[in-house]
C-alpha positions as CSV (number, residue, x, y, z in Angstrom):
1,M,198.1,186.9,97.3
2,N,200.5,185.8,100.1
3,E,199.0,182.6,101.4
4,T,200.1,181.2,104.8
5,L,199.5,178.1,106.8
6,S,198.9,178.6,110.5
7,A,199.1,176.3,113.5
8,A,199.0,176.8,117.2
9,S,199.9,174.4,120.0
10,S,198.5,174.1,123.4
11,A,200.1,176.1,126.2
12,A,203.4,174.7,127.4
13,A,203.5,172.9,130.7
14,D,205.7,175.6,132.2
15,G,202.9,178.1,131.8
16,S,204.3,180.0,128.8
17,A,201.9,181.4,126.2
18,A,200.6,179.1,123.4
19,L,203.0,178.5,120.6
20,Q,201.7,180.0,117.4
21,L,203.5,179.3,114.1
22,R,202.9,179.9,110.5
23,S,204.7,179.2,107.3
24,D,204.7,181.9,104.7
25,A,204.5,181.4,100.9
26,R,208.3,181.0,100.7
27,G,208.2,178.3,103.4
28,V,209.8,180.4,106.1
29,L,208.7,179.4,109.6
30,Q,207.4,182.3,111.6
31,L,206.6,182.6,115.3
32,L,203.9,184.9,116.6
33,L,205.5,187.2,119.2
34,P,203.6,188.6,122.2
35,D,203.3,192.0,120.6
36,G,201.5,190.6,117.6
37,R,204.3,190.6,115.1
38,H,205.7,187.5,113.4
39,E,209.4,186.8,113.3
40,A,211.2,184.3,111.2
41,V,212.6,181.4,113.2
42,T,214.7,178.4,112.5
43,P,214.2,175.1,114.5
44,V,217.4,173.6,115.8
45,R,217.6,170.2,117.4
46,A,219.5,170.0,120.7
47,F,220.0,166.3,120.5
48,A,219.7,165.6,116.7
49,L,220.9,162.0,116.9
50,S,220.2,160.6,120.3
51,A,216.8,162.3,120.9
52,P,215.6,164.1,117.7
53,D,212.1,164.9,119.1
54,A,213.4,166.2,122.5
55,G,214.8,169.7,122.9
56,I,214.1,171.9,119.9
57,S,214.9,175.5,120.0
58,L,213.2,178.1,117.7
59,V,216.0,180.5,117.0
60,G,215.6,184.0,115.6
61,P,217.6,185.7,112.8
62,D,220.1,187.0,115.4
63,G,220.8,183.5,116.7
64,R,219.0,183.9,120.0
65,E,216.4,181.4,121.2
66,R,212.8,182.6,120.9
67,H,211.1,179.5,122.1
68,W,212.1,176.1,123.6
69,I,210.2,173.0,122.9
70,A,211.0,170.2,125.4
71,D,209.1,167.5,123.5
72,L,208.0,167.8,119.9
73,Q,205.3,165.2,120.4
74,A,203.6,167.5,122.9
75,V,203.1,170.2,120.2
76,A,199.8,170.4,118.3
77,P,199.9,168.3,115.1
78,E,199.6,171.3,112.8
79,A,202.5,173.1,114.5
80,R,204.5,169.9,114.7
81,A,204.1,169.4,110.9
82,L,205.4,172.9,110.2
83,I,208.4,172.3,112.5
84,T,209.1,168.9,111.0
85,Q,209.0,170.3,107.5
86,A,211.4,173.1,108.5
87,L,213.8,170.6,110.2
88,A,213.8,168.4,107.1
89,T,215.2,171.1,104.9
90,R,217.9,171.8,107.6
91,D,218.9,168.2,108.5
92,F,220.7,166.0,106.0
93,A,222.0,162.8,107.4
94,P,221.2,160.0,105.0
95,I,220.6,156.5,106.5
96,L,223.1,153.9,105.3
97,L,221.0,150.9,104.1
98,Q,223.7,148.8,102.4
99,L,227.5,148.9,102.3
100,R,228.2,147.4,98.9
101,S,232.0,147.6,98.8
102,V,235.1,149.2,100.2
103,S,238.3,149.9,98.2
104,T,240.6,148.6,101.0
105,F,240.3,147.5,104.6
106,G,242.8,150.2,105.6
107,V,242.2,153.9,105.7
108,P,241.7,156.0,103.7
109,S,239.2,153.9,101.8
110,T,236.4,154.6,99.3
111,W,233.0,153.2,100.3
112,D,230.3,152.4,97.8
113,V,226.9,152.6,99.7
114,R,223.2,152.6,99.2
115,T,221.3,155.2,101.4
116,D,217.7,156.2,101.8
117,R,218.6,159.2,99.6
118,G,220.2,157.2,96.8
119,D,223.5,155.6,95.9
120,T,226.8,157.4,96.7
121,R,230.5,156.9,97.2
122,F,232.6,158.6,99.9
123,V,236.1,158.4,101.4
124,L,236.6,157.3,105.0
125,K,239.7,159.1,106.2
126,A,240.2,157.4,109.5
127,E,238.6,154.7,111.7
128,E,237.8,157.5,114.2
129,D,235.3,158.9,111.6
130,I,233.0,156.0,112.6
131,R,231.4,157.2,115.8
132,R,229.5,154.8,118.1
133,L,226.2,156.2,119.4
134,E,223.7,155.2,122.0
135,G,221.8,152.0,121.4
136,G,224.3,150.5,118.9
137,A,223.8,153.2,116.3
138,L,226.7,154.7,114.3
139,L,227.5,158.0,112.7
140,I,230.0,157.8,109.8
141,T,231.6,161.0,108.5
142,G,233.1,161.0,105.0
143,A,236.2,163.0,104.0
144,H,234.0,165.9,102.6
145,G,231.8,166.1,105.7
146,L,228.9,164.0,104.6
147,Q,227.4,162.2,107.6
148,L,225.6,158.9,107.3
149,R,223.6,157.4,110.0
150,V,223.3,153.7,110.8
151,P,220.4,153.4,113.3
152,S,221.0,149.7,113.9
153,R,223.9,147.5,112.6
154,Q,221.6,144.5,113.0
155,A,219.2,146.0,110.4
156,L,222.0,145.8,107.8
157,D,222.4,142.8,105.5
158,R,225.0,140.2,106.4
159,Q,227.6,141.4,103.8
160,S,227.3,145.0,105.0
161,R,227.7,144.0,108.6
162,R,230.8,142.0,107.8
163,L,232.4,144.8,105.9
164,L,231.6,147.3,108.6
165,E,233.0,145.1,111.3
166,R,236.4,145.3,109.7
167,F,236.5,149.1,110.6
168,L,235.1,148.9,114.1
């Protein structure tokens, strides 16, 4: 038996029809279309780092937008949970919790860090790979494309802040 979870949100403020979503047994998010069919959709954040809950597009298999969600918090809790679950499998940007050591204060350098997803090491190729974001946040990109987020430098321990400052 193919069991599904269903959720519907209230009508959007712009007058569009109610958003109706379900997740099939494989975990694929599906949108109920006006003709009664369900189509697989993938949620994509428009502003993944600066405003993760604002501007989410539900994109069909052909890459075209099927539905726009201006504010995820305005979506019914059941539908929001389905969207959040689908986004979690797509988004992977661990949060840097502690910078334990760096191999050298020049680049390239190997960083040994603790993240919310576990311990790891990566190579920082250039100082430009540390991007400053709104509100004092940082996005650090390793040599192999791994991106680590630092929501607030002030939340880091003193040693981590000191090591990080050498690269900023």
